[in-house]
N, C-alpha and C positions, 0 to 999 in steps of 0.2 A: 844294260848292265845295273844291277841294283848299287844303291847309295844311300846313306843316313838320309839325305836330301828327299830323295824318290819316296822313300817309306814313310819319312815325316809328313810330307805332304798329303801321300793317300790315307793316311790314319786322321789328319786333321779336316781332309775334304770330307772323310768320313762320318765326320760328326762325335770322333773318340777325342776327348780333352787329356787323356792319359798320357803321358810321354812314351813313343816305342820306344825299343831298343833293336840296332839292328847291329850284326855283328858278321865280319867278313867268313869267318869260320868258327865254328863250336862242334860241340857234341852233337847236342839234340835239343833243338828248341822247345819241345815237349819236357824235358830233362830239367831244363833251365828254368822254366817257366814252374813247374813243380817245385821247385826250390826256393824260388822267389813268392808262390802262394804259401808255404811255408812262412816265411818272415813276413807274410802281413801285406803283400802285394795287391791294389786293387783289381777290381774287374775290370774288363778291358785295357789289361796291360797287353801290348802285341809285341812277339820278337818276331823279327827277320832275320835269317841268317841267308850268308852267298853259297855257303858249304855246309854239309853236316858229317862230322866223321865217325858219328855213331848213331846215326837217323835208324829209327823204328818204326816197322809197319804192323799191319796187323796180326796177332797169332804170332808174335816173338821176332816175325822175320828182320830183317836187316831191309833198310832203305840206302840204295845206294845213288849217288848223284855224282856227278861231274862239276866242279865247281861254275857257277856263272849260268848255268844251264837251267835251274830250275827254281821256281818261285817256293820258298819252304818258309812255311808263316805258322806261330800258334799264339792262340788267344786264350788268355786264361777268363773264364766267367765264374761267375757266381750266382746263377738261378735261384731263385726262392722255391724250387720245386723239390717235391719228395726224392729219394735214391734211385725208386723204382722207374722213375721218369729220365733218370741221366741217360740212357740210351739213346733217346729221341734227342739229344745235343748233336751225336754225329751225324743223323738224320740232317738236321737242321742245317750242319756246313757243307753236306754232300749238296743238297738243295739249292744252299747260298753259293755255292762255288759254278753250279751249272748254270745258274742263270746269269752270274757274274761272265764266264766265258762268252754265253750269247751277246749279252749287251756289251762288254768291252773288249773281247776278243774275233766277235763273229764267228765262233764255234757253235754248231750245232751240239748241245752237251744232253746225255742223259745219266742217269744213276743206276747202279746197280747195288741189291741191297747186301752187306749194310752201306756202305760208308765210299763205295770205290765211284768215279765219275769215270764216263765212256763217250769216246766221238768215235761214229763209226766202227762199235762194238770193240774197240782197242782201249784198254785202261789209259787214261791221259792224268788222273789226279787220284791220290789214296788220302785218305782222312783216318786221322787217330784220336780219339777221345778216350781221356783217361781222366775218371773220376777218384776225388779224394773224400769219404764217406767217416764221418766222426760220429758215432753213437747210431742214431735214428738219423742223422742232419747231413744234407749232401754240402759238404765245405765248399767243393769246387769242383769245376771243369776245364780239365786243358785240353781244349783241341786244335791237334796239327793238321795240317794239310801240305802236301808236296803235289806241286804241280810239275809237269815236264813243258818247259816252255819252246825251248829251241833244239833238242836232240834230234839229229837224223838215225834213219831206221839203224845204221851200221854202230849208231853208238849206243844205243842199248845192248845190256849183256844177251850172250846168246839164246840163252832161254827165253829170252822175252821178246824177240824180234818174233814179229807177227802178232805180238799179243800188247804192246805197248805204245802208245804214241805221242806227238806235241803238241802244242798250241801249232807252232810253224808247220812241222809234218801235216796238220789236218788242213792247213789253208788259214788258219787264222793269223791273228796279229800278236807275236810274243812280248805285250809291253806289259812289265810288271806292276807298274805302278797303276796305272790304270784297270788290271785287274785284281789288284789287291783293295785300293779303292771300292769297285765296285761289290768286290767279295764280304768288306766289313759293314757295308753299308746294307747290303742283304740279310747278312747276319744276325746285325742288329734289328731290322726289322721283324725276323721271326724271334730271336730271342726275346728282346725286352716286351715289358706289360703291355698289352692292349685291352681291346674291348672281349677278345676269345683268349681262352685259356692256351698255358703253352703245348699241349699236345695238340689242340686242335689247329691251333697257326703252324706248327710242325707238319704235322700228316697233310695240310690243303695244299702245301709248298709239295712235299716230298713225293705225294702219292702220284700225282698226275705225272712226274720225272721218273720216276722207278720204271725201266725196263725189264726188270725180274717178273713182277706183274703179268699174267698171261703165260708164261712160259713154263715150260716142262723143266724141271731143273733136280739136280741132285745136290742133297746138303749134306755134309760132313758135320757132325755134331758131335758132342760129348757122348751121347747115349748111342753112337753108332751112326751108319749111313741112310739116307732117308731121299726117297726120288718120288716125285709128284708132280703136280700141276699148282704154280704159285698164285693163289686167287686173292692174296690182298695182303694187307699192312695191318695189325692189328694197334688197340691203344697204346701199348708202349713199345711202339716200334717194332716187333715180332714179325717176322714174315710168317704167312698162314698158307701151308702146303694141304692141298686135298690129295688123300692117298688112301686106297683101300677103303674108301666109301667112309672115310672119317677126315676132319679138316686137323690137324696137328700146327701148334705154334712152335716155331723156332726161334729161338731168342739169342742164340749164340752158334757161331761155326762157319765154315766155309761153303758157298754156294756155287754150282757150276749151272751156267744155262745150257739146256743140252741141244733144244732145238725151239 
């Protein structure tokens, strides 16, 4: 069970000095931090909720959770990067969560482009980055993660059974404090300044974990559907698909692994 004490200890141990926020229930942790960012909240403000009443997933989908069964965390980041590199923040969070699950929960996890974390081919965690751009400057990115901790198969909505899983169902340790600490520590390692540039740090962590690479995929994009072979991840986090003798970058859309 999550609590203010567990969240505070995890954030402190991860090396973050900004006091976190814990709410038993809220509308959306991402929406809360976007409002806080507009009011001047500092980078590395972390909010965790026990339940979201209006959680959001990618492409405007709702995120449904039952109170106490998931780790719902959003982090406010203000990286000194151009807006074109903002999509890399979502990849960084997915890679950090996959690493944290292996380290703190004992679950072998991979990434599905762009921002899903899988265990045994089933969705374990979804990541939602939301950027605020002011002119030609990236003001902030709020990155949210919703991790299934304790749900059994029958607790998922009918349409997700067979496609979703949880830490417990995957045979791992569903300890929110340990996973949160490891996730934040890993995210700091990728996001904060280091000897390599931000894109290099992200892609070196993400590419080896991305099981979309090397698969035949179907991408539903704003320009229409595309089917081909995923050969890699481009410098700004785009999925590179080889189809019809040419390589096309996919920057936004829904991807299905075909075989």
